[in-house]
C-alpha positions in Angstrom: 4.9 7.3 12.1 1.7 8.7 13.7 -0.2 8.7 10.5 0.8 5.1 9.8 -1.0 4.0 13.0 -4.2 4.2 10.8 -2.5 1.4 8.5 -1.0 -0.9 11.0 -4.0 -2.6 11.9 -4.0 -4.4 8.6 -0.2 -3.8 7.5 3.2 -4.5 8.7 6.0 -2.3 7.5 9.2 -3.7 9.2 8.5 -7.6 8.9 7.5 -9.9 6.1 4.3 -10.7 7.8 0.9 -10.4 6.1 -2.1 -9.5 8.2 -5.4 -8.5 6.8 -3.3 -6.7 4.0 -0.1 -7.6 2.6 3.1 -6.5 4.2 5.0 -3.6 3.0 8.5 -4.5 3.3 10.3 -3.8 -0.2 7.1 -1.9 -1.2 9.0 0.7 -3.4 9.7 -0.7 -6.7 7.4 -3.7 -6.2 4.7 -4.6 -8.8 1.2 -4.4 -7.3 -0.6 -7.7 -6.3 2.7 -9.7 -6.0 3.5 -10.5 -2.3 3.8 -14.2 -2.0 1.2 -16.1 0.2 -1.2 -12.9 0.2 -4.7 -13.4 -1.6 -5.1 -10.2 -3.6 -8.3 -9.2 -5.2 -8.5 -10.1 -8.8 -8.5 -6.1 -9.7 -5.3 -5.6 -7.6 -3.6 -8.5 -9.6 -4.7 -7.2 -12.8 -3.4 -3.7 -12.0 0.1 -5.2 -11.3 -0.2 -7.3 -14.6 -1.0 -4.0 -16.4 2.2 -2.6 -15.0 1.3 -0.7 -11.7 4.7 -0.3 -9.7 4.5 1.2 -6.3 6.5 4.3 -6.1 5.9 7.7 -4.5 3.6 8.9 -7.0 1.4 5.8 -7.5 1.3 5.3 -3.7 0.2 9.0 -3.2 -2.6 8.6 -5.7 -3.7 5.3 -4.3 -3.7 6.4 -0.5 -6.0 9.4 -1.6 -8.8 7.0 -2.6 -7.8 3.2 -2.8 -11.3 2.1 -4.1 -11.1 4.7 -7.0 -7.6 3.9 -7.9 -8.1 0.2 -7.9 -11.8 -0.5 -8.6 -12.8 -3.6 -6.7 -9.9 -3.7 -4.3 -10.5 -5.3 -0.9 -8.8 -2.5 1.1 -11.7 -1.2 3.1 -9.8 2.0 4.1 -11.4 5.2 2.5 -8.1 7.0 2.1 -6.2 10.0 3.5 -7.6 13.3 3.0 -4.6 15.6 3.7 -1.6 15.6 1.3 0.6 16.2 4.2 -0.7 12.9 5.9 -0.1 11.1 2.6 3.5 12.5 2.3 4.3 11.7 5.8 3.2 7.9 5.5 5.2 7.5 2.3 8.1 9.0 4.2 7.7 6.6 7.0 7.3 3.6 4.7 10.4 4.6 2.7 12.3 4.6 5.9 11.0 1.4 7.6 10.4 -0.8 4.4 14.0 -0.3 3.2 15.6 -1.7 6.4 
């Protein structure tokens, strides 16, 4: 939860409410770029159309360096450097977004 504080300025994990970024409810198993009423970048939509589905592995890779993982994404966050932080965010998201 502590590490997610870096994310919550733009994302909501416990309600279907979009902010600067899309809400994260139902994130695991969701195709990238598919939250209704959120305007994604073209590269994120294309990644989803190419088969990107969010799971622990894809989210871990994305959170390390979002702009490298999806070239052209609008997500301004540079990424999380420590694998422990990434693992903690994923564990938090799994707990919060499944409610």
